[in-house]
mmCIF file as gemmi writes it, N, C-alpha and C atoms, coordinates in Angstrom:
data_model
loop_
_atom_site.group_PDB
_atom_site.id
_atom_site.type_symbol
_atom_site.label_atom_id
_atom_site.label_alt_id
_atom_site.label_comp_id
_atom_site.label_asym_id
_atom_site.label_entity_id
_atom_site.label_seq_id
_atom_site.pdbx_PDB_ins_code
_atom_site.Cartn_x
_atom_site.Cartn_y
_atom_site.Cartn_z
_atom_site.occupancy
_atom_site.B_iso_or_equiv
_atom_site.pdbx_formal_charge
_atom_site.auth_seq_id
_atom_site.auth_asym_id
_atom_site.pdbx_PDB_model_num
ATOM 1 N N . MET Axp A 1 ? 17.405 4.15 13.577 1 0 ? 1 A 1
ATOM 2 C CA . MET Axp A 1 ? 18.242 4.227 14.754 1 0 ? 1 A 1
ATOM 3 C C . MET Axp A 1 ? 19.089 5.494 14.727 1 0 ? 1 A 1
ATOM 4 N N . ILE Axp A 2 ? 19.516 5.934 13.548 1 0 ? 2 A 1
ATOM 5 C CA . ILE Axp A 2 ? 20.331 7.148 13.44 1 0 ? 2 A 1
ATOM 6 C C . ILE Axp A 2 ? 19.533 8.367 13.896 1 0 ? 2 A 1
ATOM 7 N N . ASN Axp A 3 ? 18.262 8.442 13.512 1 0 ? 3 A 1
ATOM 8 C CA . ASN Axp A 3 ? 17.431 9.571 13.951 1 0 ? 3 A 1
ATOM 9 C C . ASN Axp A 3 ? 17.261 9.565 15.462 1 0 ? 3 A 1
ATOM 10 N N . LEU Axp A 4 ? 17.069 8.396 16.044 1 0 ? 4 A 1
ATOM 11 C CA . LEU Axp A 4 ? 16.943 8.299 17.497 1 0 ? 4 A 1
ATOM 12 C C . LEU Axp A 4 ? 18.234 8.72 18.18 1 0 ? 4 A 1
ATOM 13 N N . LYS Axp A 5 ? 19.365 8.364 17.602 1 0 ? 5 A 1
ATOM 14 C CA . LYS Axp A 5 ? 20.656 8.741 18.172 1 0 ? 5 A 1
ATOM 15 C C . LYS Axp A 5 ? 20.792 10.258 18.21 1 0 ? 5 A 1
ATOM 16 N N . ASN Axp A 6 ? 20.455 10.906 17.112 1 0 ? 6 A 1
ATOM 17 C CA . ASN Axp A 6 ? 20.534 12.368 17.068 1 0 ? 6 A 1
ATOM 18 C C . ASN Axp A 6 ? 19.565 13.012 18.052 1 0 ? 6 A 1
ATOM 19 N N . ASP Axp A 7 ? 18.354 12.498 18.137 1 0 ? 7 A 1
ATOM 20 C CA . ASP Axp A 7 ? 17.359 13.033 19.074 1 0 ? 7 A 1
ATOM 21 C C . ASP Axp A 7 ? 17.812 12.858 20.519 1 0 ? 7 A 1
ATOM 22 N N . LEU Axp A 8 ? 18.337 11.68 20.847 1 0 ? 8 A 1
ATOM 23 C CA . LEU Axp A 8 ? 18.823 11.431 22.21 1 0 ? 8 A 1
ATOM 24 C C . LEU Axp A 8 ? 20.011 12.326 22.553 1 0 ? 8 A 1
ATOM 25 N N . THR Axp A 9 ? 20.917 12.51 21.601 1 0 ? 9 A 1
ATOM 26 C CA . THR Axp A 9 ? 22.074 13.374 21.832 1 0 ? 9 A 1
ATOM 27 C C . THR Axp A 9 ? 21.621 14.789 22.164 1 0 ? 9 A 1
ATOM 28 N N . LEU Axp A 10 ? 20.675 15.304 21.418 1 0 ? 10 A 1
ATOM 29 C CA . LEU Axp A 10 ? 20.148 16.646 21.689 1 0 ? 10 A 1
ATOM 30 C C . LEU Axp A 10 ? 19.41 16.702 23.019 1 0 ? 10 A 1
ATOM 31 N N . ALA Axp A 11 ? 18.569 15.723 23.279 1 0 ? 11 A 1
ATOM 32 C CA . ALA Axp A 11 ? 17.764 15.725 24.508 1 0 ? 11 A 1
ATOM 33 C C . ALA Axp A 11 ? 18.627 15.606 25.76 1 0 ? 11 A 1
ATOM 34 N N . LEU Axp A 12 ? 19.75 14.885 25.669 1 0 ? 12 A 1
ATOM 35 C CA . LEU Axp A 12 ? 20.621 14.68 26.824 1 0 ? 12 A 1
ATOM 36 C C . LEU Axp A 12 ? 21.709 15.745 26.939 1 0 ? 12 A 1
ATOM 37 N N . HIS Axp A 13 ? 21.711 16.685 25.991 1 0 ? 13 A 1
ATOM 38 C CA . HIS Axp A 13 ? 22.722 17.757 25.972 1 0 ? 13 A 1
ATOM 39 C C . HIS Axp A 13 ? 24.131 17.171 25.985 1 0 ? 13 A 1
ATOM 40 N N . ALA Axp A 14 ? 24.32 16.098 25.24 1 0 ? 14 A 1
ATOM 41 C CA . ALA Axp A 14 ? 25.614 15.415 25.186 1 0 ? 14 A 1
ATOM 42 C C . ALA Axp A 14 ? 26.338 15.784 23.897 1 0 ? 14 A 1
ATOM 43 N N . LYS Axp A 15 ? 27.671 15.702 23.929 1 0 ? 15 A 1
ATOM 44 C CA . LYS Axp A 15 ? 28.447 15.939 22.711 1 0 ? 15 A 1
ATOM 45 C C . LYS Axp A 15 ? 28.23 14.801 21.728 1 0 ? 15 A 1
ATOM 46 N N . SER Axp A 16 ? 28.154 13.599 22.251 1 0 ? 16 A 1
ATOM 47 C CA . SER Axp A 16 ? 27.909 12.429 21.412 1 0 ? 16 A 1
ATOM 48 C C . SER Axp A 16 ? 27.42 11.297 22.303 1 0 ? 16 A 1
ATOM 49 N N . ILE Axp A 17 ? 26.775 10.33 21.705 1 0 ? 17 A 1
ATOM 50 C CA . ILE Axp A 17 ? 26.397 9.113 22.42 1 0 ? 17 A 1
ATOM 51 C C . ILE Axp A 17 ? 26.736 7.935 21.522 1 0 ? 17 A 1
ATOM 52 N N . ARG Axp A 18 ? 26.821 6.759 22.116 1 0 ? 18 A 1
ATOM 53 C CA . ARG Axp A 18 ? 27.085 5.547 21.347 1 0 ? 18 A 1
ATOM 54 C C . ARG Axp A 18 ? 25.954 4.57 21.602 1 0 ? 18 A 1
ATOM 55 N N . ILE Axp A 19 ? 25.395 4.04 20.534 1 0 ? 19 A 1
ATOM 56 C CA . ILE Axp A 19 ? 24.306 3.068 20.648 1 0 ? 19 A 1
ATOM 57 C C . ILE Axp A 19 ? 24.793 1.73 20.106 1 0 ? 19 A 1
ATOM 58 N N . GLN Axp A 20 ? 24.622 0.691 20.896 1 0 ? 20 A 1
ATOM 59 C CA . GLN Axp A 20 ? 24.944 -0.666 20.456 1 0 ? 20 A 1
ATOM 60 C C . GLN Axp A 20 ? 23.643 -1.447 20.44 1 0 ? 20 A 1
ATOM 61 N N . ALA Axp A 21 ? 23.222 -1.828 19.237 1 0 ? 21 A 1
ATOM 62 C CA . ALA Axp A 21 ? 21.944 -2.504 19.118 1 0 ? 21 A 1
ATOM 63 C C . ALA Axp A 21 ? 22.061 -3.688 18.174 1 0 ? 21 A 1
ATOM 64 N N . PRO Axp A 22 ? 21.672 -4.844 18.596 1 0 ? 22 A 1
ATOM 65 C CA . PRO Axp A 22 ? 21.429 -5.255 19.979 1 0 ? 22 A 1
ATOM 66 C C . PRO Axp A 22 ? 22.752 -5.631 20.647 1 0 ? 22 A 1
ATOM 67 N N . ILE Axp A 23 ? 22.739 -5.706 21.952 1 0 ? 23 A 1
ATOM 68 C CA . ILE Axp A 23 ? 23.901 -6.202 22.687 1 0 ? 23 A 1
ATOM 69 C C . ILE Axp A 23 ? 23.91 -7.713 22.503 1 0 ? 23 A 1
ATOM 70 N N . PRO Axp A 24 ? 25.021 -8.257 22.008 1 0 ? 24 A 1
ATOM 71 C CA . PRO Axp A 24 ? 25.069 -9.692 21.698 1 0 ? 24 A 1
ATOM 72 C C . PRO Axp A 24 ? 24.652 -10.579 22.873 1 0 ? 24 A 1
ATOM 73 N N . GLY Axp A 25 ? 23.725 -11.468 22.6 1 0 ? 25 A 1
ATOM 74 C CA . GLY Axp A 25 ? 23.281 -12.439 23.592 1 0 ? 25 A 1
ATOM 75 C C . GLY Axp A 25 ? 22.209 -11.942 24.539 1 0 ? 25 A 1
ATOM 76 N N . LEU Axp A 26 ? 21.87 -10.648 24.485 1 0 ? 26 A 1
ATOM 77 C CA . LEU Axp A 26 ? 20.882 -10.126 25.432 1 0 ? 26 A 1
ATOM 78 C C . LEU Axp A 26 ? 19.595 -9.65 24.772 1 0 ? 26 A 1
ATOM 79 N N . GLY Axp A 27 ? 19.645 -9.271 23.513 1 0 ? 27 A 1
ATOM 80 C CA . GLY Axp A 27 ? 18.448 -8.785 22.851 1 0 ? 27 A 1
ATOM 81 C C . GLY Axp A 27 ? 17.985 -7.438 23.375 1 0 ? 27 A 1
ATOM 82 N N . VAL Axp A 28 ? 18.914 -6.62 23.851 1 0 ? 28 A 1
ATOM 83 C CA . VAL Axp A 28 ? 18.591 -5.274 24.34 1 0 ? 28 A 1
ATOM 84 C C . VAL Axp A 28 ? 19.506 -4.269 23.649 1 0 ? 28 A 1
ATOM 85 N N . VAL Axp A 29 ? 19.16 -2.995 23.779 1 0 ? 29 A 1
ATOM 86 C CA . VAL Axp A 29 ? 19.945 -1.915 23.194 1 0 ? 29 A 1
ATOM 87 C C . VAL Axp A 29 ? 20.75 -1.24 24.292 1 0 ? 29 A 1
ATOM 88 N N . GLY Axp A 30 ? 22.031 -0.999 24.028 1 0 ? 30 A 1
ATOM 89 C CA . GLY Axp A 30 ? 22.89 -0.296 24.98 1 0 ? 30 A 1
ATOM 90 C C . GLY Axp A 30 ? 23.134 1.127 24.51 1 0 ? 30 A 1
ATOM 91 N N . ILE Axp A 31 ? 23.044 2.088 25.431 1 0 ? 31 A 1
ATOM 92 C CA . ILE Axp A 31 ? 23.292 3.493 25.108 1 0 ? 31 A 1
ATOM 93 C C . ILE Axp A 31 ? 24.354 4.016 26.057 1 0 ? 31 A 1
ATOM 94 N N . GLU Axp A 32 ? 25.466 4.506 25.51 1 0 ? 32 A 1
ATOM 95 C CA . GLU Axp A 32 ? 26.546 5.072 26.313 1 0 ? 32 A 1
ATOM 96 C C . GLU Axp A 32 ? 26.534 6.585 26.161 1 0 ? 32 A 1
ATOM 97 N N . VAL Axp A 33 ? 26.492 7.276 27.296 1 0 ? 33 A 1
ATOM 98 C CA . VAL Axp A 33 ? 26.525 8.736 27.314 1 0 ? 33 A 1
ATOM 99 C C . VAL Axp A 33 ? 27.755 9.151 28.106 1 0 ? 33 A 1
ATOM 100 N N . PRO Axp A 34 ? 28.65 9.948 27.512 1 0 ? 34 A 1
ATOM 101 C CA . PRO Axp A 34 ? 29.85 10.35 28.247 1 0 ? 34 A 1
ATOM 102 C C . PRO Axp A 34 ? 29.512 11.243 29.43 1 0 ? 34 A 1
ATOM 103 N N . ASN Axp A 35 ? 30.286 11.106 30.495 1 0 ? 35 A 1
ATOM 104 C CA . ASN Axp A 35 ? 30.107 11.921 31.691 1 0 ? 35 A 1
ATOM 105 C C . ASN Axp A 35 ? 30.627 13.32 31.405 1 0 ? 35 A 1
ATOM 106 N N . SER Axp A 36 ? 29.845 14.35 31.694 1 0 ? 36 A 1
ATOM 107 C CA . SER Axp A 36 ? 30.271 15.722 31.422 1 0 ? 36 A 1
ATOM 108 C C . SER Axp A 36 ? 31.326 16.196 32.412 1 0 ? 36 A 1
ATOM 109 N N . ASN Axp A 37 ? 31.403 15.586 33.585 1 0 ? 37 A 1
ATOM 110 C CA . ASN Axp A 37 ? 32.399 15.94 34.598 1 0 ? 37 A 1
ATOM 111 C C . ASN Axp A 37 ? 33.465 14.853 34.649 1 0 ? 37 A 1
ATOM 112 N N . ARG Axp A 38 ? 34.405 14.914 33.703 1 0 ? 38 A 1
ATOM 113 C CA . ARG Axp A 38 ? 35.448 13.899 33.634 1 0 ? 38 A 1
ATOM 114 C C . ARG Axp A 38 ? 36.5 14.146 34.7 1 0 ? 38 A 1
ATOM 115 N N . GLN Axp A 39 ? 37.016 13.069 35.244 1 0 ? 39 A 1
ATOM 116 C CA . GLN Axp A 39 ? 38.127 13.175 36.173 1 0 ? 39 A 1
ATOM 117 C C . GLN Axp A 39 ? 38.945 11.894 36.116 1 0 ? 39 A 1
ATOM 118 N N . THR Axp A 40 ? 40.224 12.036 36.417 1 0 ? 40 A 1
ATOM 119 C CA . THR Axp A 40 ? 41.119 10.895 36.404 1 0 ? 40 A 1
ATOM 120 C C . THR Axp A 40 ? 40.965 10.11 37.699 1 0 ? 40 A 1
ATOM 121 N N . VAL Axp A 41 ? 40.877 8.796 37.57 1 0 ? 41 A 1
ATOM 122 C CA . VAL Axp A 41 ? 40.792 7.92 38.732 1 0 ? 41 A 1
ATOM 123 C C . VAL Axp A 41 ? 42.003 7.004 38.69 1 0 ? 41 A 1
ATOM 124 N N . GLY Axp A 42 ? 42.815 7.076 39.739 1 0 ? 42 A 1
ATOM 125 C CA . GLY Axp A 42 ? 44.013 6.243 39.793 1 0 ? 42 A 1
ATOM 126 C C . GLY Axp A 42 ? 43.683 4.803 40.132 1 0 ? 42 A 1
ATOM 127 N N . LEU Axp A 43 ? 44.491 3.887 39.628 1 0 ? 43 A 1
ATOM 128 C CA . LEU Axp A 43 ? 44.25 2.468 39.878 1 0 ? 43 A 1
ATOM 129 C C . LEU Axp A 43 ? 44.357 2.144 41.363 1 0 ? 43 A 1
ATOM 130 N N . ARG Axp A 44 ? 45.311 2.747 42.051 1 0 ? 44 A 1
ATOM 131 C CA . ARG Axp A 44 ? 45.463 2.495 43.488 1 0 ? 44 A 1
ATOM 132 C C . ARG Axp A 44 ? 44.195 2.909 44.243 1 0 ? 44 A 1
ATOM 133 N N . GLU Axp A 45 ? 43.66 4.076 43.88 1 0 ? 45 A 1
ATOM 134 C CA . GLU Axp A 45 ? 42.426 4.565 44.514 1 0 ? 45 A 1
ATOM 135 C C . GLU Axp A 45 ? 41.272 3.594 44.273 1 0 ? 45 A 1
ATOM 136 N N . LEU Axp A 46 ? 41.184 3.09 43.06 1 0 ? 46 A 1
ATOM 137 C CA . LEU Axp A 46 ? 40.122 2.149 42.709 1 0 ? 46 A 1
ATOM 138 C C . LEU Axp A 46 ? 40.264 0.837 43.475 1 0 ? 46 A 1
ATOM 139 N N . LEU Axp A 47 ? 41.479 0.302 43.524 1 0 ? 47 A 1
ATOM 140 C CA . LEU Axp A 47 ? 41.703 -0.978 44.198 1 0 ? 47 A 1
ATOM 141 C C . LEU Axp A 47 ? 41.545 -0.878 45.71 1 0 ? 47 A 1
ATOM 142 N N . ALA Axp A 48 ? 41.726 0.314 46.275 1 0 ? 48 A 1
ATOM 143 C CA . ALA Axp A 48 ? 41.592 0.501 47.719 1 0 ? 48 A 1
ATOM 144 C C . ALA Axp A 48 ? 40.165 0.853 48.133 1 0 ? 48 A 1
ATOM 145 N N . SER Axp A 49 ? 39.277 1.049 47.169 1 0 ? 49 A 1
ATOM 146 C CA . SER Axp A 49 ? 37.915 1.479 47.492 1 0 ? 49 A 1
ATOM 147 C C . SER Axp A 49 ? 37.125 0.378 48.198 1 0 ? 49 A 1
ATOM 148 N N . ARG Axp A 50 ? 36.174 0.788 48.995 1 0 ? 50 A 1
ATOM 149 C CA . ARG Axp A 50 ? 35.315 -0.144 49.724 1 0 ? 50 A 1
ATOM 150 C C . ARG Axp A 50 ? 34.48 -0.978 48.749 1 0 ? 50 A 1
ATOM 151 N N . GLN Axp A 51 ? 34.005 -0.339 47.67 1 0 ? 51 A 1
ATOM 152 C CA . GLN Axp A 51 ? 33.182 -1.063 46.702 1 0 ? 51 A 1
ATOM 153 C C . GLN Axp A 51 ? 33.968 -2.191 46.039 1 0 ? 51 A 1
ATOM 154 N N . PHE Axp A 52 ? 35.237 -1.936 45.707 1 0 ? 52 A 1
ATOM 155 C CA . PHE Axp A 52 ? 36.04 -2.965 45.052 1 0 ? 52 A 1
ATOM 156 C C . PHE Axp A 52 ? 36.378 -4.098 46.014 1 0 ? 52 A 1
ATOM 157 N N . ASN Axp A 53 ? 36.569 -3.782 47.268 1 0 ? 53 A 1
ATOM 158 C CA . ASN Axp A 53 ? 36.953 -4.788 48.261 1 0 ? 53 A 1
ATOM 159 C C . ASN Axp A 53 ? 35.762 -5.464 48.928 1 0 ? 53 A 1
ATOM 160 N N . ASN Axp A 54 ? 34.587 -5.331 48.337 1 0 ? 54 A 1
ATOM 161 C CA . ASN Axp A 54 ? 33.381 -5.987 48.818 1 0 ? 54 A 1
ATOM 162 C C . ASN Axp A 54 ? 33.588 -7.504 48.745 1 0 ? 54 A 1
ATOM 163 N N . LYS Axp A 55 ? 33.452 -8.18 49.838 1 0 ? 55 A 1
ATOM 164 C CA . LYS Axp A 55 ? 33.72 -9.628 49.9 1 0 ? 55 A 1
ATOM 165 C C . LYS Axp A 55 ? 32.697 -10.461 49.133 1 0 ? 55 A 1
ATOM 166 N N . ARG Axp A 56 ? 31.577 -9.865 48.749 1 0 ? 56 A 1
ATOM 167 C CA . ARG Axp A 56 ? 30.551 -10.617 48.03 1 0 ? 56 A 1
ATOM 168 C C . ARG Axp A 56 ? 30.85 -10.739 46.537 1 0 ? 56 A 1
ATOM 169 N N . LEU Axp A 57 ? 31.853 -10.01 46.036 1 0 ? 57 A 1
ATOM 170 C CA . LEU Axp A 57 ? 32.182 -10.096 44.622 1 0 ? 57 A 1
ATOM 171 C C . LEU Axp A 57 ? 32.856 -11.43 44.321 1 0 ? 57 A 1
ATOM 172 N N . GLU Axp A 58 ? 32.365 -12.123 43.319 1 0 ? 58 A 1
ATOM 173 C CA . GLU Axp A 58 ? 32.959 -13.414 42.969 1 0 ? 58 A 1
ATOM 174 C C . GLU Axp A 58 ? 34.273 -13.227 42.223 1 0 ? 58 A 1
ATOM 175 N N . ILE Axp A 59 ? 34.272 -12.328 41.234 1 0 ? 59 A 1
ATOM 176 C CA . ILE Axp A 59 ? 35.485 -12.046 40.467 1 0 ? 59 A 1
ATOM 177 C C . ILE Axp A 59 ? 35.624 -10.528 40.365 1 0 ? 59 A 1
ATOM 178 N N . PRO Axp A 60 ? 36.353 -9.915 41.28 1 0 ? 60 A 1
ATOM 179 C CA . PRO Axp A 60 ? 36.499 -8.453 41.213 1 0 ? 60 A 1
ATOM 180 C C . PRO Axp A 60 ? 37.392 -8.042 40.043 1 0 ? 60 A 1
ATOM 181 N N . ILE Axp A 61 ? 36.897 -7.109 39.236 1 0 ? 61 A 1
ATOM 182 C CA . ILE Axp A 61 ? 37.648 -6.608 38.083 1 0 ? 61 A 1
ATOM 183 C C . ILE Axp A 61 ? 37.618 -5.086 38.134 1 0 ? 61 A 1
ATOM 184 N N . ALA Axp A 62 ? 38.782 -4.46 38.063 1 0 ? 62 A 1
ATOM 185 C CA . ALA Axp A 62 ? 38.875 -3 38.056 1 0 ? 62 A 1
ATOM 186 C C . ALA Axp A 62 ? 39.015 -2.529 36.617 1 0 ? 62 A 1
ATOM 187 N N . LEU Axp A 63 ? 38.093 -1.676 36.181 1 0 ? 63 A 1
ATOM 188 C CA . LEU Axp A 63 ? 38.15 -1.136 34.816 1 0 ? 63 A 1
ATOM 189 C C . LEU Axp A 63 ? 38.43 0.34 34.867 1 0 ? 63 A 1
């Protein structure tokens, strides 16, 4: 898995990646790649967004 992590990091031109294997209860591997274009998102902006206020969400959670 360490070799795959290094290969993926190089192939994705990322500074680092995080691999979680397996994801508990799912039997799958999770790969997190940081966004190269970081920006601050305010909580007010997030809570006012159309996606967050979608009425079909059973339990809306802002992260």
